[in-house]
N, C-alpha and C positions, 0 to 999 in steps of 0.2 A: 754440477758436482765434479770436482777434480782435485788433484793434489797440487801443492804449490808449484808455480812455473819453474822454479830453479831445478826441481827434481826432474821435471819433464825434459828440461834441456840437458842437464848433466848426465842423466842416465838413459837418454833416448837410444843409445847404441848398445845398452846392456841387455843381455838375455836373462841375467840373474841379478836381482836387486839386493844382494846381500854379499857378505864376504865368503861365498862359496864358489868353487869352480865346478865345471861339469863333472870332473872326477869326484869331487866331494859329494855332489848330488847322487852320483851313481853308487858311491860307497854307502850313503845313507839308505838308498833303496834296497841294496843288497843286505844291509844290516837288519832291516825290518822284515826280511824274508817275505817280500811281497809275492802274492800269487795272482794268477789270472782271475779277473773278476773282483778283486779287492776294491772296495768303494772308498774314495779319498775325497774329503772336503778340505779346501784350502782357502782360508780367510786372509785376504791380502795377497792374492796370487800373482801380482805383478805381470810380467810378460809370459807367464805360464810354463816356464821351462821345466819346473819340477813335475807338474802333472803331465805335460806332453812327453817328456822323455820316459817317465815311469809307465805311461800308457804304451809307448813303443816297446820298451825293454821288458816290462813285467805284465802287460795286459791289464793294468788297472783301469777302473772307470772313475772319472773325476769331475768335480764341480769346483770352479774357482770364481771368487768374487773380489773385485778390486775397484778402488775409487778412481783410478787413472783411466781416462778414456783412451789415451794413446797406448798404454801398456795392455789394456784389455784387447784392443784391436791387434796389437802385436801377438798376443797370446793366441787369438783365433787364427792368425796367419801361420803361426808356428805349428798349430795343430794340423792344419791342412798340409803344410810342408812335410811333416813327419807321417802323414797318412793316418792320423788318429782322431780326425774330426768327429767320428761317430762314437768315440769313447769319452771325450772330454768336452765340457761345456764351460764357457766363460761369460760371466755377467758383469757389466759395468754398473757398480752400485756401492753403497756404503755397507760394509760388512759389520759395522757396529751393531751388536745385539742380534746378529743373524743366527737363526736356528734352522737347520735343514729339515724339510718334511720327511725325507728318507734318511734314516740314520746311517752313519758311515763306519767303516772298519778302522779308518784312520782319519782323525780330525786335526787339522794343522793350522797354526798361525806362526809363520816362520819370519820373524823380524818385524812384526807389526802389533805388538801386544798393547799398543795404545787403543786398538780396536775394542778391547774389553776393559780399558782403564787400568792397565797394569797386568803383571804376570798372573797373580792369583785370580783376578776376575776373568781374565781371558781363559784360563784353564777351566773355570766354572762354566763359562759360556760354551767352550768346545765340548765339554762333557754332556751338554744337553743335546748334542747331535751325534753322540757316540753310541755304537752298539755295545752290548755287554761283551766284555773280553776284548774290546777295541783298544787302540793306542792313540794317545794325544801327542802331537809334536809341537814343541815350543822352541822357537828360535829367539835367542836373547843374548845381549852382551853381558860380559862380566869383566872384572878387573884382573888383568894378568899380573900387574903390580899395583899396589894401592898408591894412588897419586899422593905425593907429599903435601900438596896444598890444594885448596879449592881452585886457584888459578890454573893449575895443571889440569884439573878435571874439566874446567871450562874450555881449555885448549883442546880437549877431546870432544868438544861440542856436547858436553854433558852439563846439566844444570848444577849438579852437586856431586860430591863423592858418594853421598848416601843414595844416589839414584840406582847404583848397581852394587852387586856383591862380589866377593872373591869366589872363585869356582867352588871350593868346598862348601861355602855357605849357601851358594845358589842351589847346589844339589841337595843339601840338607833342608832347604826351604820347601822343596817338592815333597819331601817326606813329611814335613810338618803339615802340609796340605792334604795328606792321606794318599800319596802316590808313590809307587815304586819307580825308580829310574831304571829302565830296562835296556837302554842303549843311548849312545851319544856319539856325535861326530862334530869335531871342533875345527874351526877355521885356524889357519896358521898365518904367519906374516906374509908368505907368498900369496895365499888366497886373498888376504886383505889388499895386497898390492894390486891384484887383478880386479878387485872391485873399485879401488880408489883411483889408481893411475889412469885407467882409460877415460875417466871423466875429464882429465886435463886436455887430451886431444879432442874430445867431443866439444868442450867449451871453445877451444881455439878455432876449430872448424866452424862452429856456430857464429863466432865473432866475425870471421872472414865473410860469412854468408849474410850476416845481419848487422852491418856496421852502424846503421842508423836506427836500429830498434831501441825503443825507450828503456829496455831492460839490459842493453849492452853494457852500461856502466857497472851494473851489479855483477854481471858475468865476468867482466874484465877484472874487477876487484877480487872476485873469488879465484879466478885462475892465477892471479898474481900471488895470492897468499896461501893457497891450498897445498902445494907440494911441500913447502917447509913446515906448515902447520901439521900436516899429516905425519911426516916422518919424525917430527919432534914429539908429538903427543899420541895420537891414536895408535900408530904402529907400535909404539913401545908399551903403552899402558892398557889398551883395550883388547879384550878377547871377545870371541863370539862363537856360539855353538848351537846345534840343534839337539834337543833332549827328548827322548821318547819315554813317555810316562804311561803307567797303567794303574788304575785305582786299586788300592789295597782291599783285600777281602777279609 
């Protein structure tokens, strides 16, 4: 059980596997008014930076589940590095359909809504692990500008324009599902750059260290095309944010 190899290679040096910086993560934690002992569930926890830094800064207790063996090991090492190994636990596993035995104050899926088969189903899944009065966190892309053609959407590595909404429509969709949007923190172009551009150096270093690997041709092709593709399409058209939701009463 693991994620595709290209992600393991390109994001192996990342601590955050989405267009957030450490500052954005800290802003999100402060915005949620986290308190010591807050229990956080993170489906698709990556290298654990959110749970580990929130455990250090706010005293949360966390459980993270991720399909990547490498990222899960990195998360465990990060927890030890920050001295929070007794507060957070990371499991290498498939978070699809996961429901926690112990309900959480915050249930999150930050950038991996494929886990539930889309935004609506992921929210429904997270709600099953949520305490009454708790908060759901959803990390999801949206269109900053609507792509003029389907080719432009595909240039953003999106299947179709219809895959994502504009920001007002995305927030309205949460209301249609019966949730109040109670906070949000959005990526900006600089934080997108800090997510995408480091992949290029990682790929170059990997190619230098693995010139005869059977995957080298694919990595070389990606490194050749990615910088121009990213600044032409993703950087201009695609937004990303984390949205805090509470069920309406």
